[in-house]
Every structure is written in structure tokens, then in C-alpha cells.
C-alpha positions, 0 to 999 in steps of 0.5 A: 437374501431369500425370503421363506413362506414359513420359518418354523422355530423349534426342532422337537416333534411339534416343529419337525412335524409342522415343518414337514407338513408345510413343506409337503403342502408346497410352502418354502420352509426354514426350520430352526433348531438351536441344538445339533444334539436334541435337548428338548422334551421330545428327546426325554419323553416316555414316548407314550401315545395315550389315544385312549384318554380322549374325553371330549368330541374334539380330542376323540376325533384327533385321537382317532386320526392319530391312532384309530381304535375303529379301523380308520385306515389313514390314522397317522401312526398306522402309515407314518413309518412308511410315509416318512420312510423310517423306523419310528418303533411304533408299537402297542403295549400295556400301560400300568397305572399304579394305585398307591397303597393308601388309595381306594382302587374303586374310587381311583378307577372311577376317575377314569370313567369319562375317557374314551377307553376306560382302563381296567381295574386290576388287583394287586396280584393281577398287577404284579403278574402283568409287571413282575418288577412291581413292589406289591406292598406299595400298591392297592391295585392298578389300572391297565389299558392298551397304550401306543408307543414310539421312539420320540427322538427317532420320530422327530428325526424321521420328520426332519429327514422327510422335510428335507427330502420335500425341499425344506431347509434346516439351520442349527441356530439359536433364535434371539428375537422374533420379528414381524418379517422373520427372526434374528438368530445368533448367525443371521437374520432370516426373513419370511412371510410367516413365523410359527413358534414351536419352541416348547418351554422357550416359546413364552420367552421368545414371544415376549422378545417380540412384545407378545404376551401369551398364556403359555407355560412350562415345567422343568421336567427331570428324568434318569435314563439308563444304558441298554439293560438285560432287565425286562420292564414289561409295561409302561408304568405311571401313577393313576393319580397324576399330580402334574395336571394339578401342578399345571392348574395351580401354577397358572392361576396368576399369569403375571407371576410367570414374568417374574424370573425365578418365581417357584409357583407351586411346590415340585412334584414327582410322578413315579414312572418308567418305560423301557425302549426297544434297545433295552434302555429305561427312562425313569421319572419324573420330577416336575417343577413350576419355576418361571425362569427357563434357565434356572439351575436345578440341583441335580444331585438332590433331584436324582436322590429323590427320584431314585428313592421314590421309584424304588418304592414302586419298582425296587429293581430300578432304584440303583441302576446306572443312569444319567439325570436329565432336565428339559422344559415341557410346555403346557397351556392353562386348559390342556388344549394347545395354543395354535394359529396366528396371534391376534394383532401379530398376524404374521406370527403364529404359535403351535405349542402347549400340547398336553398329549403331544405325541398323539395330537401333534401329527394330525394337527400338524397336517390340519394346520398345513392344509388350513394355511394352504386355504383349506377350511378346517373346523378343528383348527378354527376351534383351536385358534388363539 
């Protein structure tokens, strides 16, 4: 049986980008994905590229490499469509961060001063001129900043197609167990010198099957997706006071609680947001739940009612639109930095997951990871190694 240099587990944008970069670097690579039709966080993402939100020298450098604000010619997103020979629907649009009616706009705006490009504070009138679908009674103002955007699923597929053109192989097969020399799946056992786990919210469970404890977590995220519509949403709308990061911080205080299936670590939250894609479809979200079981069943009817009612308070036109409720897992770490590299004491097993700003950070880090794996020294990867 063939032995690969690398097996990449997970066909979302993290696995797809990393598999492509590894194959392009000359490695023999097998990419494994359990679903022929995507059901991962990439598929249900808003597609936003928050390159403006870097707040440390490390993240600023990576954001510049992804989507430069200073004219860096080789920033990944400026050349990615051409390199992958695909339309990833890359564009720039206005991000509108709504400030609730009971919050002080100036205080909220000050929370963003440490970012590379602080958003501009808008009055209620200015916010409604920028996004006419807003309910002016529900806000005290808003923040705005230019924001990158892609079609996330098309981008992942573009990476996979380029990966296969570069000689990579892909199999639709569910990984049951991670081994020191490969993986066992529902269809076969595949062998490799190294394995890298890019399975998002399933990564913790997969690594646990190999006896590897890792501080990687996941939320259950829920959205509604509409068919193409004539309604025009001009901006990407999100709340200025995002609750998700607080939920992540609180839920990771005691790592051991994540090993007790079914534990609900903290109460669920809903961050009201919406984005319209170029085909006219709208994604509305999002509910986040910190429940330790990746396979737990969520009451979709109750969730959908909560989601629609909450969105209707900010964007009334969207509340009753025809749409389908979806659920996926979103991986995260305890410090908003991804977990990257070989796992101590299990040197053949690697991880590439837990990104808090995934669509921005993954393309430059995948390229750096592949170069590092090929023997090229990289101080950024060194800083991020587990």
C-alpha cells in the first residue's frame, strides 16, 4: 500500500489550503474529508476577511500577508484567484458593527482603538444611510470599516482543485482513528510519515482517539441561509459587542469539563449578523453553544425562532424570509491563536486548527507551514508551535 508524506484530515478551508501548499512544495499528500457535500464551518461561514482587526505584531504581519493595506504585491488574496484559477468572489465591502440602543457609542468605539485600522463611529442616521434595512430604533449608532469578503466554500473547492492539479489525492472517507503512521477510516487504513489534523470542531475528538489530549475546543454554530433574493443588503452586519469571544473564554476555564460529553459549559449566545452573497442569497446568524458533545442534537425549531426574532429587531426585513436552518461546529483555542505544528511526544502527528480569524490567517499560515515542513526556517511558525 502506498505511503504518503502527509495525510491531511479535513476538507474545509484549513485542510484544503494546507494540502495544496504541501503538494505544491513537493510532498505526496492525501486529503481526507468525510462528506462529499460540505457540512463544515467553511460551508456556513459569512466569508468575512477581518484583515483590519489585527492587534499584535504577529497578527498584523499575517493580516498584511493575507490582504495588504500597504500595497504588498504578493498578499495572498490579491493573487489567490489567479493562482488557483478560480473565481473565489473576492471583494471589499463595508462592515457595519451595530451598537445596541442601550449602549454608549463612544464607549463601544473605544474598545476598537487597539486594532490596526480602528472602525469609524457613525450616528444612527449615518448608519441607516449606509444600510437602509437597519431598524433605527434598535441602535444608538454603529461602527464601520472596509472588510474583505470571499465565497468561503468556493475558495475551499478552488484550493482542492488546485491541490489535485498539483498531484495531490483526495478521498471521501471518515477518519475513525489517528495512528502514529497514518489513519484508520471507514474504507481503509492509509499510511503516511506525518498526519495533520484540520478537522475543525472534530479535531479534539479525533486526537483523543489516539490518546492525545489537546486544548482545542468547539462551539455549535447555527445560521439561516436563504435562497437568492431581490432584497439588497448593502453591508455585512454584525454586532459591535460580540459575545462569542466571551463565551469562548468562559467555556475553557476548566479543560477537563470538555471530556464529559453533553456538558453545556456556558449559556448559549446569539450575535445578530447577516451577509448577502453575490448570487443574492443571505446568511443570517448566529447562535453559538458551548456543548462538549460534537454530535449533540440541537432543537432546530426553537433555535430558528430565537434567531429570526433577534435578527428581526435589527434587520426587520430579514425576519420572515424563506430560509433553511443549518448547524456546524466551529473550532477555537483558549487564546485566540491557532494550534499549529507537531504535538509533543507524538512527533508524526500535527495539528492546524483553532483559528479565530480563519479566512484571513489560514492562507498565509498554510504557505508558511508547508515551507517550514520543507526545511525552510520560519520564525512565525516557530512562535506558534504547540
